[in-house]
C-alpha positions in Angstrom: 0.0 0.0 0.0 2.8 2.4 0.8 4.5 1.8 -2.5 1.3 2.4 -4.4 0.8 5.6 -2.5 4.3 6.8 -3.3 3.9 6.2 -6.9 0.6 8.1 -6.9 2.2 11.0 -5.2 5.2 11.3 -7.6 3.3 10.5 -10.8 4.6 12.5 -13.8 2.5 15.4 -15.1 2.7 14.2 -18.7 1.4 10.8 -17.6 -1.5 12.5 -16.0 -2.1 14.6 -19.1 -1.9 11.5 -21.4 -4.3 9.6 -19.3 -6.7 12.4 -18.6 -9.0 11.3 -21.4 -9.6 7.8 -20.1 -12.1 7.2 -17.2 -9.5 5.5 -15.1 -7.3 8.6 -15.0 -10.0 10.7 -13.4 -9.8 8.7 -10.1 -7.1 7.3 -7.8 -7.1 4.6 -5.1 -6.2 6.0 -1.6 -4.5 4.4 1.3 -7.8 3.1 2.6 -8.4 1.2 -0.5 -11.2 3.4 -1.7 -11.4 5.2 -5.0 -11.2 9.0 -4.7 -11.5 11.5 -7.6 -8.2 13.4 -8.2 -7.7 16.8 -10.0 -5.7 17.1 -13.1 -2.7 19.4 -12.2 -1.6 20.0 -15.8 -5.0 21.0 -16.9 -5.6 23.2 -14.0 -2.2 24.9 -14.5 -2.9 25.6 -18.1 -6.4 26.9 -17.4 -5.0 29.2 -14.7 -2.3 30.6 -17.0 -5.0 31.2 -19.7 -7.3 33.0 -17.3 -4.4 35.1 -16.0 -3.4 36.1 -19.5 -7.0 37.2 -20.3 -7.1 39.3 -17.1 -3.8 41.0 -18.0 -5.1 41.7 -21.5 -8.3 43.2 -20.1 -6.4 45.4 -17.7 -4.1 46.5 -20.5 -7.0 47.5 -22.6 -8.5 49.5 -19.7 -5.3 51.3 -19.0 -4.4 51.8 -22.6 -1.1 49.8 -22.7 -0.8 49.5 -26.5 -4.0 47.4 -26.9 -5.8 50.1 -28.8 -3.1 50.3 -31.4 -3.2 46.6 -32.0 -7.0 46.8 -32.3 -6.6 49.8 -34.7 -4.1 47.9 -36.9 -6.3 44.8 -37.1 -9.4 46.8 -38.0 -7.3 48.8 -40.5 -6.4 45.6 -42.4 -10.0 44.6 -42.9 -11.3 48.1 -43.5 -12.2 49.0 -47.0 -11.3 52.7 -46.6 -8.0 54.2 -45.3 -8.2 55.5 -41.8 -5.2 57.4 -40.5 -3.7 57.1 -37.0 -3.4 60.6 -35.4 0.2 59.8 -34.6 1.0 58.6 -38.1 4.2 60.2 -39.5 2.5 61.4 -42.7 -0.3 63.0 -40.7 2.1 64.7 -38.3 4.1 66.1 -41.2 0.9 67.3 -42.9 -0.3 69.0 -39.8 3.0 70.9 -39.5 2.7 71.9 -43.2 -0.9 72.9 -42.7 0.0 75.2 -39.8 2.4 77.0 -42.1 -0.2 77.1 -44.8 -2.7 78.7 -42.3 -0.1 81.3 -41.4 0.4 81.9 -45.1 -3.4 82.1 -45.6 -3.8 84.9 -43.1 -0.9 86.7 -44.8 -2.5 86.4 -48.2 -5.8 88.0 -47.1 -4.4 91.4 -46.3 -3.2 91.7 -49.9 -6.8 92.5 -50.8 -6.4 95.7 -48.7 -3.8 97.0 -51.1 -6.2 96.8 -54.1 -7.6 100.4 -53.8 -5.3 102.9 -55.3 -5.7 106.6 -56.2 -5.3 107.9 -59.8 -3.8 111.3 -59.3 -4.1 112.2 -63.0 -7.9 111.8 -63.0 -8.3 112.5 -59.3 -10.3 109.3 -58.6 -10.1 106.0 -56.7 -9.7 102.8 -58.6 -8.8 99.1 -58.1 -5.5 97.6 -59.1 -6.7 94.8 -61.4 -3.3 93.2 -61.8 -2.8 92.9 -58.1 -6.4 91.7 -57.8 -5.7 88.7 -60.1 -2.5 87.8 -58.2 -4.2 88.0 -54.8 -7.2 86.0 -56.0 -4.9 83.2 -57.4 -2.9 82.9 -54.2 -6.1 82.8 -52.1 -7.5 80.0 -54.3 -4.3 77.9 -53.9 -4.4 78.3 -50.1 -8.1 77.3 -50.1 -7.2 74.1 -51.9 -5.0 73.1 -48.9 -7.9 73.8 -46.6 -10.0 71.4 -48.7 -7.4 68.7 -48.5 -7.2 69.1 -44.8 -11.0 68.9 -44.5 -10.9 65.6 -46.5 -8.2 64.2 -44.2 -10.3 65.0 -41.1 -13.0 62.6 -42.3 -10.3 59.8 -42.4 -8.4 60.5 -39.2 -9.1 58.4 -36.1 -9.4 59.9 -32.7 -8.9 58.7 -29.1 -12.1 57.8 -27.4 -12.7 60.2 -24.4 -14.0 57.3 -22.3 -10.6 55.4 -22.7 -8.4 58.3 -21.6 -7.7 56.8 -18.2 -4.0 56.4 -18.6 -1.7 56.3 -21.6 -2.8 56.6 -25.2 -6.3 55.2 -25.0 -8.4 53.4 -27.7 -8.7 54.7 -31.2 -12.1 55.2 -32.8 -11.8 54.1 -36.4 -15.5 54.0 -37.4 -15.9 56.5 -40.3 -19.4 57.5 -39.2 -18.3 58.4 -35.7 -15.2 60.2 -37.1 -17.4 62.3 -39.4 -19.9 63.0 -36.7 -17.2 64.3 -34.4 -15.7 66.5 -37.1 -19.0 67.9 -38.2 -19.9 68.7 -34.6 -16.6 70.6 -33.8 -14.3 72.1 -36.4 -16.2 71.6 -39.7 -18.1 74.9 -39.5 -14.9 76.8 -38.7 -13.1 75.2 -41.7 -16.1 75.8 -43.9 -16.3 79.5 -43.1 -12.6 79.8 -43.6 -12.6 78.3 -47.1 -15.6 80.2 -48.5 -14.4 82.0 -51.6 -16.0 85.3 -50.8 -13.1 87.6 -51.8 -12.7 85.7 -55.1 -16.4 86.2 -55.9 -16.2 90.0 -55.2 -13.1 90.4 -57.3 -14.6 88.2 -60.1 -17.7 90.3 -60.1 -15.8 93.6 -60.3 -13.4 92.4 -63.1 -16.4 91.3 -65.2 -18.4 94.5 -64.7 -15.6 97.0 -64.0 -17.8 100.1 -63.6 -17.0 103.1 -61.5 -20.0 102.6 -59.2 -18.5 99.2 -58.2 -15.3 100.6 -56.8 -16.8 101.8 -53.5 -18.9 98.6 -53.0 -15.9 96.4 -53.9 -13.7 98.2 -51.4 -16.2 98.0 -48.6 -17.1 94.3 -49.4 -13.5 93.2 -49.3 -12.9 95.0 -46.1 -15.7 93.4 -44.2 -15.4 89.9 -45.8 -11.7 89.6 -45.2 -12.1 90.9 -41.6 -14.9 88.5 -40.9 -13.0 85.5 -42.3 -10.0 86.3 -40.2 -12.0 85.1 -37.1 -12.4 81.5 -38.2 -8.9 81.4 -39.8 -7.2 82.5 -36.6 -9.5 80.3 -34.6 -8.3 77.3 -36.6 -4.6 78.0 -36.0 -4.8 77.8 -32.2 -6.4 74.4 -31.7 -4.3 72.9 -34.6 -1.1 74.2 -32.9 -2.2 72.7 -29.6 -3.1 69.4 -31.2 0.3 69.3 -32.9 2.1 69.9 -29.6 0.0 67.1 -28.0 0.7 64.5 -30.7 4.3 65.4 -31.8 5.4 67.0 -28.5 6.9 70.1 -30.1 6.2 72.3 -33.1 9.8 72.9 -34.0 12.4 70.2 -33.5 15.3 72.7 -33.1 15.8 76.0 -31.2 16.5 77.8 -34.5 13.3 76.5 -36.0 11.3 77.7 -33.0 12.9 81.1 -33.1 12.1 81.4 -36.8 8.5 80.3 -36.2 7.9 83.1 -33.6 9.7 85.6 -35.7 7.4 84.7 -38.6 4.4 85.3 -36.3 5.8 88.8 -35.4 6.4 89.6 -39.1 2.9 88.4 -39.8 1.4 90.7 -37.2 3.4 93.7 -38.7 2.2 92.8 -42.2 -1.4 92.8 -41.1 -1.1 96.1 -39.2 0.6 97.7 -42.2 -2.1 96.5 -44.6 -4.8 97.9 -42.3 -2.9 101.1 -42.1 -2.8 101.4 -45.9 -6.5 100.7 -46.3 -7.5 103.2 -43.6 -5.3 105.8 -45.1 -7.2 105.4 -48.4 -10.5 105.6 -46.4 -9.3 108.8 -44.6 -8.3 110.5 -47.8 -11.5 109.6 -49.7 -13.5 111.0 -46.7 -11.8 114.3 -47.2 -12.4 114.2 -50.9 -16.1 113.5 -50.4 -16.5 116.5 -48.1 -14.7 118.8 -50.6 -16.7 117.5 -53.5 -20.0 118.0 -51.6 -18.9 121.6 -50.8 -18.4 122.3 -54.4 -21.9 121.0 -55.2 -20.8 118.0 -57.3 -21.7 114.4 -57.2 -19.3 112.3 -55.1 -19.6 109.4 -57.6 -17.1 111.4 -59.7 -14.4 110.4 -57.2 -14.4 106.8 -58.4 -12.6 105.8 -61.6 -14.9 104.8 -64.4 -17.7 107.3 -63.9 -16.4 109.8 -66.5 -19.5 109.0 -68.6 -21.8 110.5 -66.0 -23.4 113.9 -66.7 -21.6 116.8 -65.1 -18.3 115.0 -64.9 -16.6 117.5 -67.3 -17.3 120.5 -65.1 -15.9 118.6 -62.1 -12.8 117.5 -63.9 -12.0 121.1 -64.7 -11.9 122.1 -61.0 -11.2 118.8 -59.3 -7.4 119.4 -58.9 -7.7 122.8 -57.3 -10.6 121.8 -55.1 -8.9 118.7 -53.7 -5.6 120.4 -53.3 -7.1 123.3 -51.4 -9.2 121.1 -49.0 -7.3 117.8 -48.8 -3.6 118.5 -49.2 -1.6 116.6 -46.5 1.5 118.8 -47.0 2.5 121.4 -44.4 2.5 121.5 -40.6 -1.2 122.6 -40.5 -3.1 120.7 -43.2 -6.7 121.7 -43.9 -7.9 118.3 -42.9 -6.9 116.1 -39.9 -5.4 113.0 -41.3 -4.0 111.7 -38.0 -1.7 108.8 -38.2 -2.4 108.4 -41.9 -0.6 111.6 -43.0 2.6 109.7 -43.5 1.0 107.3 -46.0 -0.5 110.2 -48.0 2.7 112.3 -48.1 4.8 109.3 -49.1 2.7 108.7 -52.2 2.2 105.0 -51.7 -1.6 105.4 -51.9 -1.2 106.4 -55.6 1.5 103.9 -56.5 1.0 100.6 -58.3 4.5 99.3 -57.5 3.4 96.7 -55.0 6.8 95.7 -53.7 7.6 99.3 -52.8 4.1 99.7 -51.3 4.3 96.5 -49.3 7.8 97.1 -47.9 6.8 100.6 -46.8 3.7 99.4 -45.0 5.6 96.5 -43.4 8.2 98.8 -42.1 5.5 101.1 -40.7 3.9 98.0 -39.0 7.2 96.9 -37.5 7.7 100.4 -36.0 4.2 100.9 -34.7 3.0 97.5 -33.7 2.8 98.6 -30.1 0.3 101.4 -31.2 -2.3 99.0 -32.6 -4.9 100.3 -30.2 -4.6 103.7 -31.9 -5.2 102.2 -35.3 -8.2 100.3 -34.0 -9.6 103.6 -32.5 -9.4 105.3 -35.9 -10.9 102.3 -37.6 -14.0 102.4 -35.3 -14.3 106.1 -36.0 -14.3 105.7 -39.8 -16.8 102.8 -39.6 -19.2 104.8 -37.5 -19.0 107.6 -40.1 
């Protein structure tokens, strides 16, 4: 009996495993001679390891230890349409490129402010058509990048908010859920940013090109560009934050970071200079309108292309003397208060079609007077109220 008990105690695991399928292996004879059911150690050991592995996997999914990426990769293989990982190298490169394109976009829009220009020979305000074509083309190219970015947003996975307990979390790769999230948050901002409103205004003016359209074109461009600046700037901020969160940094080197912030400072100076030019035009045309009304003539004569209107010949004979007497910016005490726009009028940039010279002069003014932006805004509010 003792020998039998010793053999039952030190029985090999593989023998137990090989005999587990037979009925005789499920029971063993004890010291008392009775048959007692015995557990299968190998089977229990394997089952325990399997259960422990499943528990570790479930904990890993909950805490986000790489399980979501494996799930994303498997679903991506069986998916019919391409879904991008938000940390994909191509997508990170594209986001950096799109941030630069957004900065370029907000630098293209002020070019529309340089379109109004005075014709000193005819004493009228017109539109620089050559510059209008260039600005419209650049704006259309920038809008194409916005459209590409919008298309990528419908194919970019996002991290489920419920899985952001620790680590990366689980990716949502369902196209319907991705589209629903994008339409609910940033789609309206991108849609308002990409609307071709300035292009439509310029296209309408170039095809009609009548003097009466100069004033309406100038005003429409001012308000449309100003209103679209809100969604365009609103898109740069969250995109920059998202790029910092996914890539860690915007610029990989200190020099690149310094160049990035210098670019932002130059952009601010460019925008301020463009506003200063447009408001200088507005201030001078206000003086011209008052002088024209005093002389008893129609203010429509002040816009180029209205020389066919009745009474224009009588105005053209006295326009030079009337405008010089009432609206000359020269001297220490000019007859009209031009304020901070006197420098633009005396320099002659408001009547020049040399864009490079005009742009550099306004950029230089913006760099010098960026800290006095509040004064420019105050004058802008006064002119709008008038």
